[in-house]
KEVO-659382 format. One record per residue (C-alpha): residue number from 1; residue in one letter; chain; x, y, z. Coordinates in Angstrom, 1 decimal, padded with zeros to 4 digits. Layout:
REM KEVO-659382
[NUM,"a","A",[X,Y,Z]],
...
This chain:
REM KEVO-659382
[1,"x","A",[100.0,059.5,016.2]],
[2,"x","A",[100.3,060.2,013.0]],
[3,"x","A",[103.4,062.4,011.9]],
[4,"x","A",[101.0,065.2,011.3]],
[5,"x","A",[099.4,065.1,014.4]],
[6,"x","A",[102.7,064.9,016.7]],
[7,"x","A",[102.6,067.7,019.4]],
[8,"x","A",[105.3,070.4,019.1]],
[9,"x","A",[106.5,070.6,022.6]],
[10,"x","A",[108.9,073.3,021.5]],
[11,"x","A",[106.7,076.0,020.5]],
[12,"x","A",[107.1,078.7,022.8]],
[13,"x","A",[111.1,078.1,022.8]],
[14,"x","A",[113.9,080.1,021.1]],
[15,"x","A",[115.9,077.2,019.9]],
[16,"x","A",[119.2,079.7,019.1]],
[17,"x","A",[119.3,079.5,022.4]],
[18,"x","A",[119.0,075.7,023.8]],
[19,"x","A",[122.6,074.5,022.5]],
[20,"x","A",[122.8,071.2,021.9]],
[21,"x","A",[119.6,070.1,022.8]],
[22,"x","A",[117.9,067.6,020.4]],
[23,"x","A",[114.5,069.1,019.0]],
[24,"x","A",[113.7,066.2,016.6]],
[25,"x","A",[115.4,063.1,018.0]],
[26,"x","A",[113.1,060.1,018.7]],
[27,"x","A",[111.8,060.6,022.1]],
[28,"x","A",[113.3,058.0,024.6]],
[29,"x","A",[111.7,056.3,027.8]],
[30,"x","A",[109.0,058.8,029.1]],
[31,"x","A",[107.4,056.2,031.6]],
[32,"x","A",[109.0,054.7,034.9]],
[33,"x","A",[107.8,051.6,037.0]],
[34,"x","A",[110.9,051.3,038.9]],
[35,"x","A",[111.0,054.9,041.6]],
[36,"x","A",[115.1,053.8,041.8]],
[37,"x","A",[115.6,054.1,038.0]],
[38,"x","A",[113.3,057.2,038.1]],
[39,"x","A",[115.5,059.0,040.5]],
[40,"x","A",[118.8,058.2,039.2]],
[41,"x","A",[117.7,059.4,035.8]],
[42,"x","A",[116.9,062.9,036.9]],
[43,"x","A",[119.7,063.8,038.9]],
[44,"x","A",[122.3,062.0,036.0]],
[45,"x","A",[120.6,064.5,033.4]],
[46,"x","A",[119.3,061.6,031.6]],
[47,"x","A",[116.4,063.9,030.1]],
[48,"x","A",[118.4,066.5,029.4]],
[49,"x","A",[119.5,066.1,025.8]],
[50,"x","A",[116.1,065.1,024.1]],
[51,"x","A",[113.8,068.4,025.0]],
[52,"x","A",[110.7,065.8,023.5]],
[53,"x","A",[111.3,063.1,026.0]],
[54,"x","A",[112.0,065.3,029.0]],
[55,"x","A",[108.8,067.3,027.9]],
[56,"x","A",[106.9,063.2,028.0]],
[57,"x","A",[108.1,062.7,031.3]],
[58,"x","A",[107.3,065.7,032.7]],
[59,"x","A",[103.7,065.5,031.5]],
[60,"x","A",[103.9,061.6,033.5]],
[61,"x","A",[105.0,062.9,036.6]],
[62,"x","A",[102.5,065.5,036.9]],
[63,"x","A",[099.9,063.5,035.7]],
[64,"x","A",[101.2,061.2,038.5]],
[65,"x","A",[100.4,063.5,041.3]],
[66,"x","A",[097.6,063.1,044.1]],
[67,"x","A",[095.3,066.5,043.5]],
[68,"x","A",[092.5,067.9,044.9]],
[69,"x","A",[089.3,066.3,043.3]],
[70,"x","A",[087.9,069.3,041.3]],
[71,"x","A",[091.2,071.1,039.6]],
[72,"x","A",[090.9,073.9,036.6]],
[73,"x","A",[092.3,071.9,033.6]],
[74,"x","A",[093.6,072.6,030.1]],
[75,"x","A",[089.5,072.5,029.2]],
[76,"x","A",[088.8,075.3,031.7]],
[77,"x","A",[091.5,077.4,030.2]],
[78,"x","A",[090.2,077.5,026.4]],
[79,"x","A",[087.0,078.1,027.8]],
[80,"x","A",[088.0,081.1,029.8]],
[81,"x","A",[091.2,082.5,027.6]],
[82,"x","A",[091.3,081.1,024.7]],
[83,"x","A",[093.9,079.1,023.3]],
[84,"x","A",[095.5,081.4,020.6]],
[85,"x","A",[098.9,081.2,019.4]],
[86,"x","A",[098.9,084.6,018.1]],
[87,"x","A",[101.2,087.1,020.1]],
[88,"x","A",[099.3,088.5,023.3]],
[89,"x","A",[100.0,091.7,024.7]],
[90,"x","A",[101.3,091.0,028.4]],
[91,"x","A",[099.8,094.2,029.5]],
[92,"x","A",[096.2,092.7,028.8]],
[93,"x","A",[097.1,090.6,031.7]],
[94,"x","A",[098.6,092.3,034.6]],
[95,"x","A",[100.3,089.9,037.0]],
[96,"x","A",[098.3,089.7,040.1]],
[97,"x","A",[099.9,090.9,043.7]],
[98,"x","A",[100.5,087.5,044.7]],
[99,"x","A",[103.4,086.9,042.7]],
[100,"x","A",[105.1,089.9,045.4]],
[101,"x","A",[106.5,091.9,042.2]],
[102,"x","A",[108.6,088.5,040.6]],
[103,"x","A",[109.5,089.6,037.2]],
[104,"x","A",[108.8,086.5,034.2]],
[105,"x","A",[112.0,085.1,033.6]],
[106,"x","A",[112.2,084.4,029.5]],
[107,"x","A",[115.1,081.8,029.9]],
[108,"x","A",[115.0,080.2,026.4]],
[109,"x","A",[111.2,081.3,025.5]],
[110,"x","A",[110.7,083.5,022.5]],
[111,"x","A",[110.0,087.0,023.4]],
[112,"x","A",[106.4,087.3,022.4]],
[113,"x","A",[105.9,084.1,024.9]],
[114,"x","A",[106.0,086.6,027.5]],
[115,"x","A",[102.5,087.3,027.3]],
[116,"x","A",[101.3,083.6,027.2]],
[117,"x","A",[103.2,083.0,030.9]],
[118,"x","A",[101.3,086.8,032.0]],
[119,"x","A",[098.0,084.8,030.0]],
[120,"x","A",[098.4,081.4,032.3]],
[121,"x","A",[099.6,083.3,035.7]],
[122,"x","A",[096.1,085.8,035.1]],
[123,"x","A",[094.1,082.7,034.6]],
[124,"x","A",[095.8,080.8,037.8]],
[125,"x","A",[094.7,083.8,040.1]],
[126,"x","A",[091.2,083.4,038.8]],
[127,"x","A",[090.8,079.8,039.2]],
[128,"x","A",[093.0,079.3,042.5]],
[129,"x","A",[091.4,082.0,044.7]],
[130,"x","A",[093.5,079.9,047.6]],
[131,"x","A",[096.9,081.1,046.5]],
[132,"x","A",[097.8,084.4,048.5]],
[133,"x","A",[101.5,084.4,047.5]],
[134,"x","A",[103.8,082.6,045.1]],
[135,"x","A",[106.7,084.5,044.5]],
[136,"x","A",[107.9,081.9,042.3]],
[137,"x","A",[104.8,081.3,039.9]],
[138,"x","A",[106.6,083.4,037.1]],
[139,"x","A",[109.5,081.3,036.7]],
[140,"x","A",[107.6,077.9,037.3]],
[141,"x","A",[105.3,078.8,034.6]],
[142,"x","A",[107.8,080.3,032.0]],
[143,"x","A",[109.6,076.8,032.5]],
[144,"x","A",[106.8,074.6,032.1]],
[145,"x","A",[106.3,076.5,028.7]],
[146,"x","A",[109.3,075.2,027.4]],
[147,"x","A",[108.0,071.8,027.5]],
[148,"x","A",[104.1,072.6,026.6]],
[149,"x","A",[102.5,072.2,023.3]],
[150,"x","A",[100.3,074.8,024.2]],
[151,"x","A",[099.0,077.4,026.6]],
[152,"x","A",[096.0,075.6,028.0]],
[153,"x","A",[098.5,072.3,029.1]],
[154,"x","A",[100.8,074.3,030.5]],
[155,"x","A",[097.8,075.7,032.9]],
[156,"x","A",[097.1,072.6,033.6]],
[157,"x","A",[100.6,071.2,034.6]],
[158,"x","A",[100.8,074.4,037.2]],
[159,"x","A",[097.4,073.9,038.5]],
[160,"x","A",[098.3,070.4,039.6]],
[161,"x","A",[101.3,071.3,041.0]],
[162,"x","A",[099.4,073.9,042.9]],
[163,"x","A",[096.8,071.4,043.7]],
[164,"x","A",[098.8,069.0,044.9]],
[165,"x","A",[097.4,067.1,048.0]],
[166,"x","A",[099.6,063.9,048.3]],
[167,"x","A",[100.0,063.2,052.2]],
[168,"x","A",[103.8,064.6,053.1]],
[169,"x","A",[104.7,066.5,049.4]],
[170,"x","A",[104.3,069.8,049.1]],
[171,"x","A",[105.5,071.5,046.0]],
[172,"x","A",[105.1,075.8,045.9]],
[173,"x","A",[104.4,077.7,048.5]],
[174,"x","A",[101.1,079.8,048.2]],
[175,"x","A",[100.5,081.6,051.1]],
[176,"x","A",[103.1,084.3,052.9]],
[177,"x","A",[102.9,081.9,056.3]],
[178,"x","A",[104.1,079.0,054.5]],
[179,"x","A",[106.6,081.2,052.4]],
[180,"x","A",[108.0,083.0,055.6]],
[181,"x","A",[108.6,079.9,057.2]],
[182,"x","A",[110.4,078.2,054.4]],
[183,"x","A",[112.8,081.4,054.8]],
[184,"x","A",[113.4,080.8,058.1]],
[185,"x","A",[113.5,077.0,057.4]],
[186,"x","A",[116.5,078.3,055.3]],
[187,"x","A",[118.2,080.2,057.7]],
[188,"x","A",[117.8,077.2,060.1]],
[189,"x","A",[119.4,074.7,057.6]],
[190,"x","A",[121.9,077.7,056.5]],
[191,"x","A",[123.4,078.1,059.5]],
[192,"x","A",[123.7,074.4,060.1]],
[193,"x","A",[125.1,073.1,057.4]],
[194,"x","A",[126.7,075.9,055.4]],
[195,"x","A",[128.4,077.5,058.7]],
[196,"x","A",[130.8,079.3,056.6]],
[197,"x","A",[129.2,080.8,054.4]],
[198,"x","A",[126.2,081.8,056.9]],
[199,"x","A",[129.2,083.6,058.8]],
[200,"x","A",[130.0,085.4,055.4]],
[201,"x","A",[126.6,086.8,054.9]],
[202,"x","A",[126.5,087.5,058.6]],
[203,"x","A",[129.7,089.5,058.4]],
[204,"x","A",[128.4,090.9,054.9]],
[205,"x","A",[125.1,092.4,055.1]],
[206,"x","A",[123.2,094.3,057.8]],
[207,"x","A",[119.7,092.2,058.1]],
[208,"x","A",[120.3,088.2,057.1]],
[209,"x","A",[116.9,087.4,057.3]],
[210,"x","A",[116.3,089.9,054.2]],
[211,"x","A",[119.0,088.0,052.3]],
[212,"x","A",[117.8,084.6,052.6]],
[213,"x","A",[114.1,085.9,051.8]],
[214,"x","A",[115.6,085.4,048.2]],
[215,"x","A",[116.3,081.8,048.2]],
[216,"x","A",[113.7,080.5,046.3]],
[217,"x","A",[114.3,083.1,043.5]],
[218,"x","A",[118.2,081.9,043.3]],
[219,"x","A",[116.6,078.3,042.0]],
[220,"x","A",[113.7,079.5,040.6]],
[221,"x","A",[114.6,082.7,038.3]],
[222,"x","A",[118.0,083.9,038.7]],
[223,"x","A",[119.7,080.5,037.6]],
[224,"x","A",[120.7,079.7,033.7]],
[225,"x","A",[118.2,077.8,032.1]],
[226,"x","A",[120.5,074.6,031.8]],
[227,"x","A",[120.9,074.9,035.2]],
[228,"x","A",[117.2,075.6,036.4]],
[229,"x","A",[115.9,072.8,033.9]],
[230,"x","A",[118.2,070.0,035.7]],
[231,"x","A",[116.8,071.5,039.3]],
[232,"x","A",[113.3,070.7,037.7]],
[233,"x","A",[113.9,067.2,036.8]],
[234,"x","A",[114.8,066.3,040.5]],
[235,"x","A",[112.1,068.8,041.8]],
[236,"x","A",[109.3,066.9,040.0]],
[237,"x","A",[110.6,063.7,041.0]],
[238,"x","A",[111.8,064.4,044.7]],
[239,"x","A",[109.9,067.3,045.6]],
[240,"x","A",[110.4,070.6,047.4]],
[241,"x","A",[113.3,069.5,049.6]],
[242,"x","A",[115.6,069.7,046.3]],
[243,"x","A",[115.0,073.7,045.9]],
[244,"x","A",[116.2,073.9,049.8]],
[245,"x","A",[119.7,071.5,048.4]],
[246,"x","A",[120.0,073.7,045.5]],
[247,"x","A",[119.9,076.7,047.0]],
[248,"x","A",[122.3,075.7,049.7]],
[249,"x","A",[124.9,074.4,047.2]],
[250,"x","A",[124.4,078.0,045.8]],
[251,"x","A",[125.4,079.8,048.6]],
[252,"x","A",[128.8,077.2,049.1]],
[253,"x","A",[129.4,078.1,045.8]],
[254,"x","A",[128.8,081.9,046.4]],
[255,"x","A",[131.3,082.0,049.7]],
[256,"x","A",[133.7,080.3,047.6]],
[257,"x","A",[133.7,083.0,045.1]],
[258,"x","A",[133.8,085.6,047.5]],
[259,"x","A",[137.2,083.8,049.4]],
[260,"x","A",[138.5,084.0,046.2]],
[261,"x","A",[138.1,087.5,045.9]],
[262,"x","A",[139.6,088.8,049.3]],
[263,"x","A",[137.9,090.1,052.1]],
[264,"x","A",[134.3,091.2,052.5]],
[265,"x","A",[133.4,094.5,054.1]],
[266,"x","A",[129.8,095.1,055.2]],
[267,"x","A",[127.2,096.7,052.8]],
[268,"x","A",[123.4,097.1,053.3]],
[269,"x","A",[121.3,094.0,052.6]],
[270,"x","A",[120.1,095.2,049.0]],
[271,"x","A",[123.4,095.3,048.1]],
[272,"x","A",[124.5,091.7,049.1]],
[273,"x","A",[121.2,090.5,047.5]],
[274,"x","A",[122.1,092.4,044.1]],
[275,"x","A",[125.4,090.4,044.7]],
[276,"x","A",[124.2,087.1,045.1]],
[277,"x","A",[122.1,087.6,042.3]],
[278,"x","A",[124.4,088.5,039.8]],
[279,"x","A",[126.8,085.5,040.8]],
[280,"x","A",[124.1,083.1,040.6]],
[281,"x","A",[123.0,084.4,037.1]],
[282,"x","A",[126.8,083.9,035.7]],
[283,"x","A",[127.0,080.6,037.7]],
[284,"x","A",[127.6,078.6,034.6]],
[285,"x","A",[130.9,080.3,033.7]],
[286,"x","A",[132.3,078.4,037.3]],
[287,"x","A",[129.7,075.6,037.8]],
[288,"x","A",[128.0,073.1,035.4]],
[289,"x","A",[124.5,071.8,036.3]],
[290,"x","A",[126.2,068.2,036.8]],
[291,"x","A",[128.7,070.1,039.5]],
[292,"x","A",[125.9,071.9,041.0]],
[293,"x","A",[123.3,069.2,041.9]],
[294,"x","A",[126.6,066.9,042.6]],
[295,"x","A",[127.0,069.6,045.5]],
[296,"x","A",[123.6,070.2,046.1]],
[297,"x","A",[123.1,066.3,047.1]],
[298,"x","A",[126.2,065.8,049.0]],
[299,"x","A",[125.2,068.0,052.0]],
[300,"x","A",[123.2,065.5,054.6]],
[301,"x","A",[120.1,067.1,055.3]],
[302,"x","A",[117.2,066.5,057.2]],
[303,"x","A",[114.7,063.9,055.3]],
[304,"x","A",[111.3,065.3,053.8]],
[305,"x","A",[109.5,064.8,057.4]],
[306,"x","A",[112.3,066.3,059.6]],
[307,"x","A",[112.1,069.4,056.9]],
[308,"x","A",[108.3,069.4,057.0]],
[309,"x","A",[108.6,069.5,061.2]],
[310,"x","A",[110.9,072.3,061.0]],
[311,"x","A",[108.5,074.2,058.9]],
[312,"x","A",[105.6,073.7,060.7]],
[313,"x","A",[107.8,075.0,064.0]],
[314,"x","A",[108.6,078.0,062.1]],
[315,"x","A",[105.0,078.4,061.0]],
[316,"x","A",[103.6,078.2,064.6]],
[317,"x","A",[106.3,080.8,065.9]],
[318,"x","A",[105.1,083.2,063.0]],
[319,"x","A",[101.5,082.4,063.5]],
[320,"x","A",[102.4,083.3,067.6]],
[321,"x","A",[103.7,086.8,066.3]],
[322,"x","A",[100.6,087.5,064.1]],
[323,"x","A",[102.6,087.3,060.8]],
[324,"x","A",[100.7,085.6,058.6]],
[325,"x","A",[099.7,087.5,055.5]],
[326,"x","A",[102.1,089.9,053.2]],
[327,"x","A",[102.9,092.8,055.5]],
[328,"x","A",[102.9,096.1,054.0]],
[329,"x","A",[106.0,097.5,053.6]],
[330,"x","A",[105.9,100.1,056.4]],
[331,"x","A",[105.1,097.1,058.8]],
[332,"x","A",[107.9,094.8,056.9]],
[333,"x","A",[110.6,098.0,057.6]],
[334,"x","A",[109.4,098.0,061.3]],
[335,"x","A",[109.6,094.2,061.9]],
[336,"x","A",[113.1,094.2,060.2]],
[337,"x","A",[114.3,097.1,062.3]],
[338,"x","A",[112.9,095.2,065.7]],
[339,"x","A",[115.1,092.2,064.2]],
[340,"x","A",[118.1,094.5,064.1]],
[341,"x","A",[117.5,095.5,067.7]],
[342,"x","A",[119.5,092.5,068.5]],
[343,"x","A",[122.7,093.9,067.4]],
[344,"x","A",[121.9,098.0,067.2]],
[345,"x","A",[124.3,099.6,069.4]],
[346,"x","A",[121.7,102.3,070.4]],
[347,"x","A",[119.0,099.8,071.4]],
[348,"x","A",[121.2,097.0,072.9]],
[349,"x","A",[123.0,097.1,076.3]],
[350,"x","A",[124.7,094.2,077.9]],
[351,"x","A",[127.3,094.1,080.5]],
[352,"x","A",[129.0,091.2,079.1]],
[353,"x","A",[128.9,091.4,075.3]],
[354,"x","A",[128.9,094.5,072.8]],
[355,"x","A",[126.5,094.5,069.8]],
[356,"x","A",[128.6,093.1,067.3]],
[357,"x","A",[129.2,090.3,069.5]],
[358,"x","A",[125.7,089.8,070.5]],
[359,"x","A",[124.9,089.7,066.5]],
[360,"x","A",[127.4,086.7,066.0]],
[361,"x","A",[125.8,084.8,069.0]],
[362,"x","A",[122.3,085.8,067.4]],
[363,"x","A",[123.5,084.7,063.7]],
[364,"x","A",[124.0,081.0,065.4]],
[365,"x","A",[120.3,081.2,067.1]],
[366,"x","A",[117.3,079.2,065.1]],
[367,"x","A",[115.8,081.3,063.0]],
[368,"x","A",[112.1,081.3,064.1]],
[369,"x","A",[113.2,083.1,067.3]],
[370,"x","A",[115.8,086.0,065.2]],
[371,"x","A",[112.4,087.6,064.4]],
[372,"x","A",[112.2,088.1,068.5]],
[373,"x","A",[113.7,090.9,070.4]],
[374,"x","A",[116.6,090.2,072.9]],
[375,"x","A",[115.1,090.8,076.3]],
[376,"x","A",[117.0,090.8,079.3]],
[377,"x","A",[115.0,088.3,082.3]],
[378,"x","A",[118.1,088.3,084.5]],
[379,"x","A",[120.9,089.9,085.5]],
[380,"x","A",[123.2,089.3,088.9]],
[381,"x","A",[124.5,092.9,088.8]],
[382,"x","A",[120.5,093.8,089.4]],
[383,"x","A",[118.7,090.8,090.6]],
[384,"x","A",[121.7,089.5,092.8]],
[385,"x","A",[123.3,086.4,093.0]],
[386,"x","A",[120.5,084.0,093.7]],
[387,"x","A",[119.6,081.0,092.1]],
[388,"x","A",[115.8,080.9,093.2]],
[389,"x","A",[115.6,084.5,091.6]],
[390,"x","A",[117.5,083.2,088.9]],
[391,"x","A",[114.5,080.6,088.3]],
[392,"x","A",[111.7,082.8,089.2]],
[393,"x","A",[112.8,085.3,086.5]],
[394,"x","A",[113.6,082.8,083.7]],
[395,"x","A",[110.9,080.4,084.1]],
[396,"x","A",[108.2,080.8,081.5]],
[397,"x","A",[110.6,081.6,078.6]],
[398,"x","A",[111.8,079.5,076.1]],
[399,"x","A",[114.1,079.5,074.8]],
[400,"x","A",[116.8,081.6,077.0]],
[401,"x","A",[120.5,082.7,076.4]],
[402,"x","A",[123.0,082.4,079.1]],
[403,"x","A",[126.0,084.7,078.9]],
[404,"x","A",[128.8,084.5,082.0]],
[405,"x","A",[131.8,087.0,082.1]],
[406,"x","A",[134.6,085.3,084.7]],
[407,"x","A",[137.0,087.6,086.8]],
[408,"x","A",[139.7,086.8,084.5]],
[409,"x","A",[137.1,088.8,082.0]],
[410,"x","A",[137.0,085.1,079.9]],
[411,"x","A",[133.3,085.2,078.3]],
[412,"x","A",[131.2,082.1,077.4]],
[413,"x","A",[127.6,081.2,077.5]],
[414,"x","A",[125.0,078.8,076.1]],
[415,"x","A",[121.6,078.9,074.1]],
[416,"x","A",[118.9,076.9,075.9]],
[417,"x","A",[116.0,075.3,074.2]],
[418,"x","A",[113.3,074.9,076.8]],
[419,"x","A",[111.9,076.3,079.8]],
[420,"x","A",[113.8,076.1,083.0]],
[421,"x","A",[110.5,074.9,084.5]],
[422,"x","A",[111.0,071.8,082.9]],
[423,"x","A",[113.6,070.8,085.7]],
[424,"x","A",[110.3,070.5,088.2]],
[425,"x","A",[109.6,067.3,086.4]],
[426,"x","A",[112.1,065.2,087.9]],
[427,"x","A",[111.0,066.7,091.4]],
[428,"x","A",[113.5,066.7,094.2]],
[429,"x","A",[116.4,064.7,091.8]],
[430,"x","A",[118.5,066.5,089.5]],
[431,"x","A",[117.2,065.4,086.1]],
[432,"x","A",[118.2,066.4,082.4]],
[433,"x","A",[116.1,067.7,079.8]],
[434,"x","A",[116.1,070.3,076.5]],
[435,"x","A",[116.6,069.5,072.8]],
[436,"x","A",[119.3,069.1,070.6]],
[437,"x","A",[119.3,072.7,069.4]],
[438,"x","A",[121.2,073.5,072.6]],
[439,"x","A",[124.5,074.5,072.2]],
[440,"x","A",[127.5,076.2,073.9]],
[441,"x","A",[130.1,078.5,072.9]],
[442,"x","A",[133.0,080.8,074.2]],
[443,"x","A",[134.0,084.0,073.1]],
[444,"x","A",[137.4,084.5,073.3]],
[445,"x","A",[140.5,084.1,072.2]],
[446,"x","A",[137.8,083.7,069.0]],
[447,"x","A",[134.3,082.9,069.2]],
[448,"x","A",[132.9,079.3,068.8]],
[449,"x","A",[130.2,077.4,068.5]],
[450,"x","A",[129.7,073.9,069.8]],
[451,"x","A",[126.9,072.0,069.0]],
[452,"x","A",[125.3,068.6,070.1]],
[453,"x","A",[127.8,065.9,069.3]],
[454,"x","A",[125.4,063.5,067.8]],
[455,"x","A",[124.7,066.0,064.9]],
[456,"x","A",[128.4,065.3,063.8]],
[457,"x","A",[128.5,061.8,065.4]],
[458,"x","A",[125.5,060.2,064.2]],
[459,"x","A",[126.5,056.7,065.1]],
[460,"x","A",[125.9,057.7,068.6]],
[461,"x","A",[121.8,057.6,068.0]],
[462,"x","A",[119.7,054.6,066.9]],
[463,"x","A",[117.7,055.3,063.9]],
[464,"x","A",[114.0,054.6,065.6]],
[465,"x","A",[113.1,057.5,066.8]],
[466,"x","A",[109.3,057.4,069.3]],
[467,"x","A",[106.8,059.4,067.5]],
[468,"x","A",[107.9,059.6,063.9]],
[469,"x","A",[106.7,057.2,060.6]],
[470,"x","A",[109.4,055.8,058.6]],
[471,"x","A",[109.6,055.0,055.5]],
[472,"x","A",[111.7,052.0,055.7]],
[473,"x","A",[112.5,049.1,058.2]],
[474,"x","A",[115.0,050.8,060.7]],
[475,"x","A",[118.6,050.1,060.8]],
[476,"x","A",[121.6,049.6,062.9]],
[477,"x","A",[122.6,053.5,062.8]],
[478,"x","A",[120.6,056.3,062.1]],
[479,"x","A",[121.4,058.2,059.1]],
[480,"x","A",[122.4,062.0,059.5]],
[481,"x","A",[119.4,063.0,057.1]],
[482,"x","A",[117.3,061.4,060.0]],
[483,"x","A",[118.4,063.7,062.4]],
[484,"x","A",[116.3,066.6,064.0]],
[485,"x","A",[117.9,068.7,066.5]],
[486,"x","A",[114.7,070.8,067.8]],
[487,"x","A",[113.2,067.3,068.6]],
[488,"x","A",[113.7,066.5,072.4]],
[489,"x","A",[115.9,064.2,073.4]],
[490,"x","A",[113.2,061.3,074.1]],
[491,"x","A",[112.5,061.1,070.7]],
[492,"x","A",[115.8,059.5,070.1]],
[493,"x","A",[117.3,055.5,071.1]],
[494,"x","A",[120.7,057.1,072.4]],
[495,"x","A",[123.4,054.7,072.6]],
[496,"x","A",[125.0,056.7,075.3]],
[497,"x","A",[122.5,058.3,077.6]],
[498,"x","A",[125.3,061.4,078.5]],
[499,"x","A",[125.0,062.3,074.9]],
[500,"x","A",[121.4,063.9,075.9]],
[501,"x","A",[122.4,065.7,078.7]],
[502,"x","A",[121.5,069.1,077.3]],
[503,"x","A",[120.5,070.8,081.0]],
[504,"x","A",[119.8,070.7,084.4]],
[505,"x","A",[118.7,072.7,087.5]],
[506,"x","A",[117.7,072.2,091.1]],
[507,"x","A",[118.2,074.2,094.3]],
[508,"x","A",[121.7,073.9,094.4]],
[509,"x","A",[123.2,074.3,090.7]],
[510,"x","A",[122.5,074.4,087.4]],
[511,"x","A",[124.3,072.2,084.9]],
[512,"x","A",[124.7,072.5,081.3]],
[513,"x","A",[125.9,069.0,079.3]],
[514,"x","A",[126.8,065.9,080.9]],
[515,"x","A",[128.6,062.7,081.1]],
[516,"x","A",[132.4,062.7,082.5]],
[517,"x","A",[132.4,066.1,082.5]],
[518,"x","A",[129.8,069.3,082.4]],
[519,"x","A",[130.2,071.8,079.8]],
[520,"x","A",[129.2,074.6,082.4]],
[521,"x","A",[128.2,074.0,086.2]],
[522,"x","A",[127.4,076.9,088.1]],
[523,"x","A",[126.7,077.0,092.0]],
[524,"x","A",[123.6,078.1,094.1]],
[525,"x","A",[125.1,081.4,094.6]],
[526,"x","A",[125.8,082.0,090.8]],
[527,"x","A",[129.4,083.0,092.1]],
[528,"x","A",[131.6,080.3,091.1]],
[529,"x","A",[131.2,077.6,088.1]],
[530,"x","A",[133.6,074.8,086.2]],
[531,"x","A",[133.6,074.0,082.7]],
[532,"x","A",[135.5,071.0,080.7]],
[533,"x","A",[134.8,068.6,077.9]],
[534,"x","A",[131.4,066.9,078.5]],
[535,"x","A",[129.8,063.9,076.4]],
[536,"x","A",[126.7,066.2,075.1]],
[537,"x","A",[128.9,068.8,073.0]],
[538,"x","A",[132.3,067.3,073.1]],
[539,"x","A",[133.6,070.8,073.5]],
[540,"x","A",[136.9,072.0,075.6]],
[541,"x","A",[136.7,073.8,078.4]],
[542,"x","A",[134.9,077.1,077.3]],
[543,"x","A",[136.9,079.2,080.0]],
[544,"x","A",[139.5,078.4,082.7]],
[545,"x","A",[138.3,075.0,084.1]],
[546,"x","A",[137.4,076.5,087.4]],
[547,"x","A",[136.1,080.1,087.4]],
[548,"x","A",[134.5,082.9,089.5]],
[549,"x","A",[131.9,084.8,088.3]],
[550,"x","A",[131.8,088.5,087.4]],
[551,"x","A",[128.5,088.9,085.8]],
[552,"x","A",[125.7,086.8,084.9]],
[553,"x","A",[123.1,087.5,082.0]],
[554,"x","A",[120.3,085.5,080.7]],
[555,"x","A",[118.2,087.0,077.7]],
[556,"x","A",[114.8,085.9,076.6]],
[557,"x","A",[113.4,086.1,073.4]],
[558,"x","A",[110.4,088.6,073.6]],
[559,"x","A",[107.0,087.4,071.7]],
[560,"x","A",[108.5,084.0,072.6]],
[561,"x","A",[107.3,083.9,076.4]],
[562,"x","A",[105.7,080.2,077.1]],
[563,"x","A",[102.0,079.9,076.9]],
């Protein structure tokens, strides 16, 4: 291309804010044939110093996306909006409702570029009618405008991100159902992979779900430009899972920041959200882009396929509750109050745990069930000490929460992922069922949860998972990133059978956890029990090893009744 025709990829950029990023240096490598080299360069910040190189790499990456056959392109934008380089008035291009009030972050754009962002989003709203909820769009458009020679090229790039239909690849949430389920999935991942940070949020906020609803904005909107640009490098190469990784890394750094500041006091969720936002916006003073990505990729997460499965599970949960479109503010407030019934002393009544203790237990439960109200299904104080009555009251509900209080005033329990009716598949034979989402816990001397041992020790499982496609030949052991605890044990080839003994029951007893011992064994009269270390959860005794039951309660999740 002749010098006078050379594209200016920084026409919208305020270069005084771009630090030492080169504007004029010759662009380096922009096309890659080796996927490993591409991923390595994306993660290492190979394109961070040369603006033109990054712009050309982005163009190639977005061009390579598989998209719908008919997708609005730059020519469509020029026909509808024009391609004026003069200053546009943002007021002439009001943002659509589907951005849910998200502001336009300017990052390092010139102030007058705000009108261009508005114009591009306005055209997206007209040309992509299927987009009904996409709060991340203002940030994505503003970012892409940094590396676009004009508005129409930016529109085409964003359009391809929205139109991507490559199997197994997802770029941006475009419906309320997808967005809300991604928030629930983030919650699931947070309490699984960032337990200390999650515990901090539970202690600090009145509504954890409301705090986690901002997770995408932390990454796309609140991070400083130098950090977000590095995230975009990897996001365009590796996809949506990168956003989860970076948000979890932010949560870990935030927890460290708060720990240095002393004790945490509970406040309303809006206060916690504002505190996290302020921290993320100033994160550059303590965490470099390299350090943020290093932390993000040190987290051993599910694979893309596994995240997709968890996302689908959360979507199904929302669909069953009729939550598929953006709720009106009054409806959303009602939903949040319903969630808080689990920890509201005025509405929650258990003879075993307090509302505060139940809130702690609730924070361990998978996010898709946290939208459900707790429902007392069975209690020995009302229904008597009969295993048959236990089954009759609990069958049809999935999952359930078991609470036990002993005559020594010790309290322990278990979260059980599967309907007790599954025990009938084994006939009269005692057989185990359930999934790796099961866990056991004790309340005193301090609350402690014990998860499926395979999550922490993946070498106990072989890599092949029945029914799941694999991208490469299986190896001798499972990559922790391949493990998905919400799958049934039958999806794993376990080296030790006793690592899949989640729950079992017959006319004589109910058992939770197996191996050389049981996490919990309860007799047919629901009167006596035993506890000990078991191979499934690798837990210590949850209370006195041989105990007598004073009270036993089973809680279900209202609206989660199995159909």
